[in-house]
Structures are given as structure tokens and as C-alpha cells.
N, C-alpha and C positions, 0 to 999 in steps of 0.2 A: 409125237414122246408118251412114250408110256412110260409109270412109276409102278413099280411093285414094289413089295414085301418078304425077303423070303423067310426060309423055319429059324434065321437065328436073325431077324429082325436086319439083316441090313438093306437096304437097299437099292433096288436095284434098275437101271434107266436103259432102256429098249426106246432105239429110234428107230422108227420108222422109217424105210427107203423111200424118196421121193421120186417121183415118177423124172424122166430127162426129161428137160428143156426143149420147147423145139430147138433147130437151128435156127431160125431166122432171128429169134432174140439172144442167142447166147453167143458172146464175143469173149477171146482167152487172153487176157493180159500176162506178158509175162511178170514173174518173179522171182527174183534172184535170191538163195541165204549164203549166207557167209559161212567159207568154210571152218569156220568152230562151230556151227553146228552139231551137238551130238545125235543128229536123228536123219543130218543129211550129209552126203559126200561133200567135198567141198569142191564147187562148178559144177554143182548141180547145178537143176533150175526141173521147175515144175507149174505145172498151168492151173489160172485160176479162174472158175468159170462164173461172170455175173449178166444177171439177167438186164438187159436192154430195152427200154423204152422206143418205140417206134415214132418221133416227134411230129415224122413229115408230113402226115394224114397231104388231103390233096389241094395242092401249089399248084398254081394257075399260072402258065407259062409266065416266064420272064420276072414271077413275083418275090421270087426266092423264100425270106426268112419273114419278109417283112410282109408280104403278101401272103404266106400261112398266119404272121398273126391278126392282120386281117379280116381273113376271111373265120376266124375260129369263134364261132359263138360263144363258146362259155368264156374266151380271157375277156370278150367284149362285153360279157354279165358283170366279169369279178372284176374289171373298169370301173363304171358304171355302179356296182356298189360302194365300191373304195369313194366314190366320187360324192355319193352322195349320205358315207357315214362322215366323212371331213366334213360336208355341209352340215350335217345334223350336230353334232362337236360344235361347230363355228358358231351357227345361232342357237345353240344350248346355253353355249359361255356367258355370251353378244346378240340376243334376239333382235340389237337393231340392225343387226348384220345383214338380215336374210331380207330388207329391200333391196339391200344393194349387191348379195349374190344371184336374185332373181331380175333383176330390173334390165331394162335392154331391150333387147329384138325388136319389132313390125311394128308393137299394139303400143299403141300411147295412149291414156285415157285421165283427161280431168272429169275429176270429180264435184260436183258443184256444192260442197261443205269446206268448214274447217274442221271440224267436228272428227279427231286422229279414230273412234271408234268409227264411223261408217265410213272413211279412205282406207282405217286396213283392212277391213273387212274386202271393203272391193279389192283388195290387192293383195290380200292374198286368196280369193277366190281366183282372180283371171291369171297371177301366176302357175298356178294350180292346170290352169286349162289351158294357158298358151305357156308353162315353161318357162319364160320370161314375157317381161313385161314391165311397161311405167304406168303407175298408176301413183297422182298427185292430186292432194285435195287444192283447191282455188276460193280463196272468200269472196263473198256474193257482197251488194248494197243489199237494202233491206228490198225485201219482194214486198207492194202495197199491195196487190192484187189480193193475197192471198189473207185467208184469216190462221191467225197464230192456232189453233189447231183445225184443222177441216175435218167435215162433218160429209160422208157419201162419196162414191166412187168418181163422180162426176166433178167434183170440185176440187177431191184431189188432183185427178188427171190434168186438171186448170191449173193449179198450184206446183208441180211439176214443171208443165210446160212452160208455163212464169220465168220457174228458177235457169229452165235450159235457154230458152231464149236473153235472160239476163247473160247468162253467163259468155254467151256467142255471140252479144255485141260488146262485153269488157275484154275480153281478149283476142277480138278479131280476128280468128285463125279460123278457117274454114275446113281443116285437115285431118282435125285431130277431135276424135274421137268425144263426146262428151256425156257424163253420169251425170239424174240428181235424181235423188230419193224426199218421200213427202209421208209423214205418220199422217193415218187417218182413222174415226172413228165410224163405226157401220151398225146400225140395231139391224141383225138377219132378221128376227122373228121378237113380238113386242116385245119390249124389255128384255130382249138381252141382245148387250151391246159388244162390242169385239173392238181390239184394234189391233192395225197392221200395219203395214208401210208400201209404199207403191216405188218401184224401183224403176227408171227410164234412162236406156242407153240410147244418143240420136246420133249418129254417122251420115251427116249431110252430104259429104263429097264421096260416096258410094250407095245416096238412095235406101240407107235401114236407116228402120226403127224400128225399138223391140222395148218390150215394159213385161214387170210381171208383179207378183205382188211375196209380203215376208208370210208365213202362215200367224191367223188370225190369236189374240191372247184376248182371252174373256175377261173383261172390264164386266165391276157391277154399279147396279145401276145408279148408288149412291153417290157414284165418283163420279158418274154425267152430271148429278141433281147438283154438288158443289163446285163443277165446274161452269154449268150453267150461271149458279146465284153470286159468282163471281164474274163473270160478264157483264160487262155497264151494259143499261139499258139503251143509253145510244150509241151502241160498237155499231161502225155502220159497217162492215161486214157481217153480222149476225146471223142476215140469211145464208153465208154460205159455211160457217162455223161455231166455235166457241172465243172468247176473245182472251183465253189462257191456256194455254197447252197440258195436256191432262195427265203429263208425264210428274209438270209441276204439285199438280193436286193431287197423282197418285205417292209422289216418293215423299210430300208431306207427310201425308196420311200415313206411310206406315216408315216412317223415321230413315230412310235412306236416299242417299242419291237420287237425283229424275233420271238418270242414265244407268241405273241399275230395278227401277223396277221392275220392268219384265223378271229378273229373276229371285226377284221376294215374291213375287205373286205367282207365278205357275214354276217358278225353276232354272225357264227356259232366257236368256241372256238374251238381251236386242242384238247384242253382235252375233250369237250365233245365225238367229233368224233370217239377219240381213248378210251374213257368210254363205247360208245356205241359197235364200236367193239370188242374189249376185255371181253365183257357182251356176245357178241356172240360167240368166240372165250373159254370163262369158259364151258356156255350151251354145246357147243360141248367135249368140253372134259368132262365135267361131266358123260356125254352120253353114251361114250365109256369105262370110269370106270365103269361104273354098266351092 
């Protein structure tokens, strides 16, 4: 359509002729006019040309319309996007529903912890990797062979293994996969201390044992000195670590909850570090299963 103005300032509408539609996409629909119309004679009829979309597509023999829908990748993506949008809306309104929406499937994981932050990080990671997964925390009796704060990789590994053994004995279930976490301090170079967590997954029924670590968080030597001062001189596990968790020392010094000292000190929460490490562990586990 072209709009022009003549010398008398009147608007002129020039309609460019449209190319004829292909016969394969044109259908004729009967259109009847009333005899009272001033522009058409009574009983006359005209035709209205309407373009029609060919939705047939490649249909499997005997599949009919449903076969076409199932084979249509576009509709599949639309349905999947709609489902994800509904799930997102539900979990936004009620975050607690996320656990129920993505629970189930063939993956069942028991976490040797009652700390909801640790359990929720593992649950979110495994549900992201597997789609559906049931992840639950389990209370543990006190672990007697591990110090309050492990120092060094070997000590931390022993503590994690003891947690897994204790959990396995308490539930008496050989088929379930188990996950345990343990914080450790490590002096990478002289007077350069870092805190991280070791995560170990054990699936004895399939002979799978995996472990990984969170990203390290720098810890000032002053906090290490305070933890040593607060460790009793007769602490029986002093040769394995400290008698007080480093989270207690740093949380008290910074005036924040023990569970939030990572964020206050480095800007990255412990849950974020556990989520990333748990996702790595879940991916490794999925690879071993397949």
C-alpha cells in the first residue's frame, strides 16, 4: 500500500497488486450475499480466496494426526518449554515444592548430614544432572574417630570414610548410594591456609566410589592461631586436627552465623561451593552408571 498527497492536499491510497497465491495453498469458500445488498444482485454468489497452511507434514503410515504431533520437534519443544514455565512458576511461589517436583526416578541418594544447607545443595545438583532424583539427609551418631576440625587431606578422607561407614551400619541398606561431606584445613604453602570440603560418594552395590573437593577459601593465619589456642592441651585427636571447628572461630570473629562465614569472608557462600562440587560428583556418577 502506498500513500500519496495530490496538489489539492487530498490523500490518495494506491494499492499495489498482490501476486497470485499458488493453487496448492488456496481454497475457495462460498460466500452468499443477501438480496437486499445494493451492490449485488439477489441470489448472486462470490468466492473468497483464503490462504491455508499445510499442516500435514511427514506423517508416519497409520500415525494420523497424533503421529504427526509426536514427530513434530517444534511442538515437542513448545510442550517442554510450557512445562518448565509452569514448574518455574510453582517453585517461585513455593520454593519448597522444588523438592517434590523433581523427586523420584531411579536415583536415590542418602546424605550423611542433618544440615539442610548441605542436603539441599546435593539435592539440587543431582536433580539438575539426572532430572529426577530423591536425595534425603540422615542423622548420624557422633563420629568418634574424627577431630572437630580435620587438618590435611588424609585426615579428612578418613573422617569422610568413617561417616559413610557409620551411615551404612545405621541404615543397614546395601542398595542405596551414600554421600558424605567433611571440612578440612590445608596449609598449601608456609603460612598460607585454605579451607575446603571433601565430598565422597559410595555406591557399594555397583562398586562405585568417587570423591571431589570444593573450591578452596583462603583463611587468615590469625584464625588458625585462635583455633589452636582453644584446642585443649589434652585433646585426644590433636594429632589429627583441631578441637574446635574453624567455622566457629571465623563466625565469631566476623559476627556472622557459622554457616555464613564463607560469604562474609570471600563473597562465595559454602552452599555455592557445595553445589558446584556436588554437580561435578553427580556428573561423574552418571558417567559411571552408563
